[in-house]
Structures are given as C-alpha cells and as structure tokens.
N, C-alpha and C positions, 0 to 999 in steps of 0.2 A: 755445733762443731762440725766440719766439713769431713766428709771421709776421704781419704787421699789412695790414689791409685797411681801403679805405673800408664793403664791402658784403658781407658773405656772404649767398651764397642757398643755402638748403635743399631740394633737388630738381630732379631735371634731366631731368625732363620737356619737354616743348616751351613749357612757360609758364617754365619754372624758365631753360631755355635761354636762350630770345628775352629772357628781361629782362635776364640778364648781359649779354648781343650789346649791347643797346640802353643798357646802364648804360657799359660798355666804351667805346663809340662816344661817351658824353658825356664822358668822362674820367675814369671813377672806375674805382678799384683793387679788381676784384670776384675772387672766388672763387665756386666753387658744391662745396658735398657733395652726392653722392648715395651712398644707401644699395646702390643696388644696382648693375648694370652692365647697359649698353646690348649691343646691341639686345634686346628683352626685351617680353613679351605686354603690351599695356595695350588696354582699351576705351573708348571714346568717340571716335569716327571722323567725325562729320560737318559740314560746314561750313556755312557760308550766309553770303547777301551782305553781310549786315554781317559776320562773319567774313573775309570777302575785301576789304571797304573797309577795314577795321583793319590788314589785311596791309601792303596798298598803304600807307598812311598811316605804319605804325612804318619801312616800307623806305624812302619819300623824305625823311621828318624825321631819318631816324637812321643815313642812307649805308649802306643794307643792301641794293645793289642785285637780287640773286639772290633775296633773301624775295619781290618783286614776282611772280615768276614761279608761285610757289605759290599765288596766288590767283586762278588760272584754270588749268581743267584743261589747254586748249590749248597755255599756254606752260610748264605742269607737265612735261607730254610731251616736248617740244620740249629742253628744257634738262637734266631731271633723269628722264630714263625708268627708273633703274635705283632709285629712290625709289617703291614702289608706291603706287597710291591708284585711287580710283574715279571714274566720273561721276556726278555728283548734279545731274540737274535740276532737280528740284523736292520737293515731297511727296507721296504718293501714299498711298491709304488705300483697303483692301478689308475690307467688313463680312462675316463670317462668322458662322453660327448653329449652337450646339448640334446635332451629332447629323446635322447636313445639310452634302452637298457646296456650295460656291463659289457661286453663281449669280450673272449677270449680267443686266442687260435692257437697252433701248434708252435707256429715260432714264437710266441709271446711276444706281438709286436704291440701289444697293450699293459704290457707289464716289467716288473724290474724287480729281481729281489738280490739284494747282497749281504751276504751272510756274514756277520760279524763274529762268532763264536762257533765250535765245533757241536756244542751239546747244549742241551738246557742247563745243566747243574754249570757250567763254566758260563752261561753266558750273562750279558748286561744286564740290568734289569729296569724297570720303566718302576720310580718311587712313588710311591702313593705319600707325598707330601706331609699331609695332615699329621700323617703315624711317623714318618723318617723324624721330622723336625721337631714333632716331640717329643722322640726319644731324644735325641740330641740335646734339647732342652735340659730333659731328665739327668742327662751323663753330667751338663754343667754343675748343675746344683749338687750331685751326688760328689762332684770332686773340690766343692766348697767354694766354687766362684762365686761373687756376691751376685745375684741376681734379681732385678727389678723389672717385673711384667707390670702391664697396666701403667705404663709409667712413659710420660713424653717431656722428651728435653724440649725446653721453650725458649732459652737463651743460654750464651755463651759469652763470657767476656776473657781476654789475656792477662793475666800477671806475670809471674814465674811458673805456673800452669794455666790451663785451661782451668777456669773455673763453671761448671755447668748449674745453671738453675732447671729443676727436675719438677714436674709437677703429679702427685700420685696420691690417692684418693682426695683430691681437693687440695691439698697441702704442698705448698712450694719448699723444697729443701735443695740442698748444693751439693755436687762433688765432686773434686779436684783429681786432675789426674794430669798425668804429663803429654798423653800424646791420646790421640782420638783416630778410629779406623770406624770409617761409613760401613755398613753391611746391611743397609735398610733395601738395599735393590732398587734404588731410585734416588733421583736429585732432589727432591723436595727440601729435605733436612740441610744436604749444602748450601742449598741457596738460602734456607732460615739463617744458620749459623753463621754460614760466610759468605755471602753473596754471590756463590756461584751459582751460575746459568745453565740451564740444560735446553738444548735445541735438536729437530730432525732436519734443517735445513739442508745438511752435505752427503744426507743418505742417499742413493741409487733407488733402495727398496723403499715401498711405501705400503706397509699392511697395516692392517687390524685384523684383532682376532672374535671372534662371535661361539661362544662355547659353554658348557658346563660338565659337570657328571652323571652317569648315567646308570641304571641298572637295565637288566635284561637286553643288552645291546646283541643280537644276533650274530654269529660267527661268520666272518666273510668268507674261512674256507668251505662253509657246510653252505653257505649260499650259492659259491660258484657250482660246487658238486649237483647241487639241486637243480643249477641250471643245463647239468651236463658236460662242463668246462671241468677237465683232465687236471688234476693238482700232482700227479704222480713225480716228474720231476721237479718239485718245487725243492730247494734245499733244506726250507723246514718250513713250520706252518705260518704264515703271514700272521695270522692273530695272536701269535706269540714275538709279536716284533714292534718296531714302531711303522704303525701302517697308515701309510698316504695316498687317500683318492685325489687323486689330480686332477682337477677341472679347470675351465680354461678363465677362468675368475683367478682360480688360487688354488687352494686345497684342503681337503678335512684330514683332522688325525684321528686314529683310533689307537689307545691306550690302556690295557685290561690289566687289571688288577685282582689278586687270588683272596680279595673281600667280597668279590660281585660286583662291583662297581667299574665304572671304565669311564675316562676320560675322552672325550672327542668334540670337537670343533671345526670351525672353517676360519683358516685364515686368508683373507683376500685381499686381492690386490687394490689399493687405495687410489694408483692412478686412475682405477677404471669409476667414473665418476657416477656412474646407476646407481651406486650405493648412498649417495649424498643424502641427508637428512633423513635418512630410513633408520629403524629402533632395531631394537635385535632379534625382536621375532618378524619384523616384517620382511629383515633379510633372511633368517631362517627360514618361512616359508616359503619366499621366492625361488633357495636354493634347492629346496625339497620338490618345489612344483619343476624347475628348470632338469634336475637328474633325476630319473625313475629309479637307478640301482640304490643311489643315496637317501631317496624316499624309504625304498624299502628297509632301510636298516634302521631309520628315524621312528619309523610308525609305530613300531613295537616295541622300542625301548621308552624307558618312563625315567622321569627326574630322580635325581637322588634328592633326598632330605636335605643334604648342603653340596653347595649353596641353595639350591632349590630354586632355581632360575636360571635363565638363560644370560650369559654376560656378554655385553659389546663393551671391546675394551677403545681406550682412545690408538692414534697411530700409535706402533709398537716401537719404531725408529726414535732413537734420542740419545743424545752423549753431551755429558757436561764438558765446559769450557775448561775444566782442569778436574786432572784425577789425584793433585795432592798439594799442600801447601804447608806452611811453617808449621811445624806440630801436628798435622793429619794427612789422612791418607782415605783412599775409598778402594772397596775391592772391584773387580771389573762391575759387574752386574750394576751397581751403585752407577759407576761411570757412565755405561752405557748397553745398549741392547739393540740388535736388530730383527731377528726371525725365530722362532723354534722350528724352523724348518728340518736344520740339519741335526737337531738336538744339542748344539754348541752350550746350551747357557750352562749348565752343572759342571762341563769340563773347564770353562773359561772361569768360571768362579773358582774353581778348584787349584786352576792354574797361578791365579793371583792369592790366594793364598799360602800357595808352595813359596811366589817371590817376596812378598812382603813380608811374612814370620821370618824366613830366612834373612832379610835384609835388616829386622828387629833386632836379630838375635845375634847378627855381624857387628851391627853399629850403632847399638844403643847407646848413648851417652856421647859419641863422635858426630855432633847435629851436620856438620859441614859434609862430611863424606858421605851419611843417612841421604840429607838433601839430593846430594848430585845422584847417588841411586836411584832415589823416589824419581826424581827428574827420568833418567832412563825406564823405570817402569811405566810413567806416564806414556814417555814415547812408543813403547810396547803395547801397552793397552790402546792407543788409538792406530797401531797399523795393524792389530787385529782385527778389530772391530771396523777397519776403511776394507780388508781382505773377506771376513766373514760377509760384507754388506757386497761386497761384488759375485762372491758364489752365491748368496740368495737371488740377488737383482737377476743373472740369468736363467736360473731356475723359473722365477715368475714372468720372465722374458718367455720363455721357451714353452710354457705349460699349453700354450695352442698346439703346437706342433712336437709330438712326444718323442720322436725320434733325436729332435735337437734339446729337448731334455734330457733325455737318456745321456746322449752323448756329453751336456754339458756336466752331469751331475758327477759324469766320472773324474772331473777336477777335484770336487770335495774331496772322493775317496783316495783321489793320488796324492793329496798334502796330507789325509790325515795317515797313509801307509807312512809317508817323511816322517812325519812326526813319531808316530810309534817307533818306527826304526832307529830312530834317532835316542829314544829313551832304552830299546831293549838291548843297545848297541852301550849303554851306559856313557854317551855324551851329554855334556851339557843341553838342558831342555831347551834353551832360546825361547821364542817367540811361541805362542800357540798356535798349531796348525801350521808350522814352519813359516809364520808372517816373515819371518829375517832371514829368509831363505831365495836368493836372488834369482834360482829356477824356479821355485814355487810363485815369485810374484810375474817373473816374467811369462811363464805358462798361462796365468790365468789374466793376465791384462791383455795379454795377446789374442788368447782366442773372445775376450769379452767384445775386442773392439772387433774383429773379425765375425760375432754374430751379431752385433749393432747394425755393420754393413748389410747383414743377408737379412736382418729383419725389418729394411726400410721397403721392403715388399712385405706387402699383410699377407701374402701367400710365397711363401720362399721356393724357389725353383728347387724340383729332387735333386739337380746338380749339385745345387750348391750345399745342400741339405749332405749330401755324400761325402762333396767335398769336406765339410767342416768335420764330419765322423773322422775322417781318415787324417784330418789336420791333428785333431783331439789325439786320435789312436799315437799318432807320431810323438806328441807332445809330452804324455805319461810316459812313455814305453821308458826313459831312464828309472822312475821308478816303479813301476807296475810289476810288482811280484805276486798280483793276485790274480792273474789272468783277465781283467778286465777289457772291454770290447773285443774278446775274441769272437768271432763271428759264431763259430759252433756252440759256445756258450746259450747264444738264444735266451739272452738278459737273465739266466739264472745261475748265479755265480754262487758257487759250494764251498769257496774258496774263504778261511778267514782272512778277515782284514789284518789282523795283527796276530802272528803265530806267537801266541803264546803259553 
C-alpha cells in the first residue's frame, strides 16, 4: 500500500520544515522526507530585517503564532532560550592589509558599521542552525505531519501523480504525491529525479569557503581596545553583529551564538589562483600567516566538537537550469546560491516560501494557471540571483581598495531599504531585494560598469575613486533614508536600515 499525499517535501532544514507547516495549516496533506537526522551541523546562520518581516508575515497569515517570537532577539530569548542564537545588530566590516596588524583611526577609514536595529532586544539574529532546524522539525512532528528522517528518495515515476521510491533502514517503499517541493538546498536531487542540471558558468562571483565552529573566540571589540583603538562612537558592539574582516583575497566572517560557540571562516576569491590545489588546512595556515590580526583571533580559538574539523567547500556559486516543472518546484536555495557576504540566504529562502505557498493556496487544482505563475516565480528567482551576484562580485572586486568597497556596499543597503519600505507600506513584495525595480537595476548595473572601468588600473587613481563615491552617493539618494554616505558619519551609521 502506497501512502498518498498532496505534497511531498524533500529536505527538513528550516525552509522545508517551515514550508510543510505553512501548507499543513492551509489544509494540504503533506509529508517530509529527510536524508539525515536532527540535530546536525549546518552553515548559513544570519538573518536580516527582511527575513524578520517575512517570519512575522508567515506567522500571522498561516496561524503560526510561535514563529513570530523568532523574528527578534528579545522575544526569542523570552520564549525559547533553549534554542541557541546570537545578537545581530547590523553589518560590520574591518579592513586588514597583508603583513600588517589592523589599524584604526579617528576617521574610521578601515571600518564600516551599518546598524540594522535600534537595540539588542529588537535586533536580528544569528541562527544556530543545528538548534533552530531541529526545533522546526519537532514542530512538524507535533503538528502530525508525516516525517521520514534517515530516508533517501532513490527514484520517481509519473502516473496520475508522482510515485517516489524511498529507502529507509535498507527497506524500499513508495510514496504517492500530487506535487513535489525541493527544499534540499542543492541541485543534486533535482538532477537525480528530473535530470535538471546545475552550473556556475554564468556567475560574476567566484568564491569558496573554509570554515568551522569554534569555542573561546576572542571578542574583536576587546582586542581593539587592548590595542588602544577607541570604540566609543560605534553604533553597537560589532561582536554582536555579522562581523566581516575584509582581506585582499576575500573576507572572514565571525558570527557569535549565546551557547559559547562561534561560526567563523574565510570566503575567498576563486578567481585568485593562489589557492588552487590547496586543502582546507593549507589555506587556513596561509591566511593566518598573512594577516597578523586574523592570526590573533585564530590562535586562541579551539575547534568545536561539531563538526570538529576545518571544512573547505566547492565553489559556492551554482544555479539550476530550471526552478520548476510539471508537478514540482524548488525553493530558492535549491535553485541557486551566490555567496554569504550579505546574509541574503535565509531571507531569499523565506521569500520563496512566501511565494510558493501563496501560489499553491491560490491555484491548487488549476494546473495551467499554477504552471504560468510558477514560470513567473522561476523568472523572479533567476533575476534575484543575478542581482545578488552583481552586488557580491563588486565587493570582491574592491576588497583591495576599501574606499571603493565601502561605496559599493552602499548599493546593497540601498536595495534593502527599497525592499523594506515596500513591505512597510503594504505594497506587493515583488522580487527579492527589489530586483524587479528598474531604478535598482539601473543603479547597480551602471555602477558596476563604472567600477570595472576604474579597476582596469590595478592602482585606481584617487580622483577616480572619489568620482565613483560621488556617483554612488547620487544614485542612492532617492531611496537613502538612513543617511548612508554622509561624510560626517565617518562610516558609522547609527540609523536603522529598516524603521520598524
């Protein structure tokens, strides 16, 4: 006897579990098939104001009141302190130069801090994914949703519905479902089941990660103060943020959790061939040796028990040839990914959940209209990935030249402001990061072309840099409600990006 469902979801990360809960509360008969078992190590841990807005919207629309509590650090701690997370007040960047200790000055010329919230209690969060994903998987089971873990989908065939062959405990059985959602966070299963290939060929960005979780990671603010650098005018403590150490070859992230663990690692430029053929530890030691202040952080840190090793990823950029087909659709993170630089992954996944669940609720049973709308969803995802790719690529291009990096990053914050204001005004959310906004597209593409022209010179002229800063300041002006690029701010932005 085959079990029959409306929808089968592959993958029980936060996105798959949340999709299942939303659809279950919408009246669908859902099951989840998960290859692994919770709790498990997962990377990808930082939320944003857009992500928090999406959590609150899904909570209210689909009667998941407990989900609202996870949209701010304060309410998260009040209601679920057992689920580890960290405070994320904003985005912090500190520029390091090869062979030199980090240096700060009164003008903050090697620093950039952009606040995203007004207080710790109202702040975004660093998600400790092992805990949060396990919590949501528990909610799935509490809701009575059929949940198979340690189960692999090995084949599929189509009759009047999808018939999936699954393997659990070395035993093969079948599940029948009218519709399939891929929430695996990669393209492997799409290729295995439907022959949908993935590629990184069209990306401007080329990066890979070398990372792990650690204990006893020293606080950067304390390190700066010990070296005599003032932090008095910082808008927040950068250790309570998405902390980026900007290097010539890429950047290093530091994300703290309130369980004593810290996620940190390098995201490095794959166009730079110096890392070719090197394993994780060789790269780790190379970066330690090259950047003294980075080494100061690493040398007193200890690897956490899980995962217990330094991990090197493949190239991070990937995109599937399709996002949907007859009777199936993939969430954005399964469709593609660019880079963690702007913490866009969680919000992009949540925006996909919002769109897909809305379409299924509206057009279930009307295959033609659903197909047409999923076609528009695919167009949106690919457009969004292209915008994120250009925004991230511009950052990698400018990491050797921090004034250019600083100016270029403002384009991302301008795009987020546009998206946030759109939601706050109750307007249709449109594409992620305003990728359907002609003004945003023009602002970014024009600036990128200008940037590439400047960078034809390995040592850009000071006047060219200043002209670029002026041009970006002018381009973001129509949406700049946060005082970005005001000279008196000295790269310290106390304003919230989203006035919530």
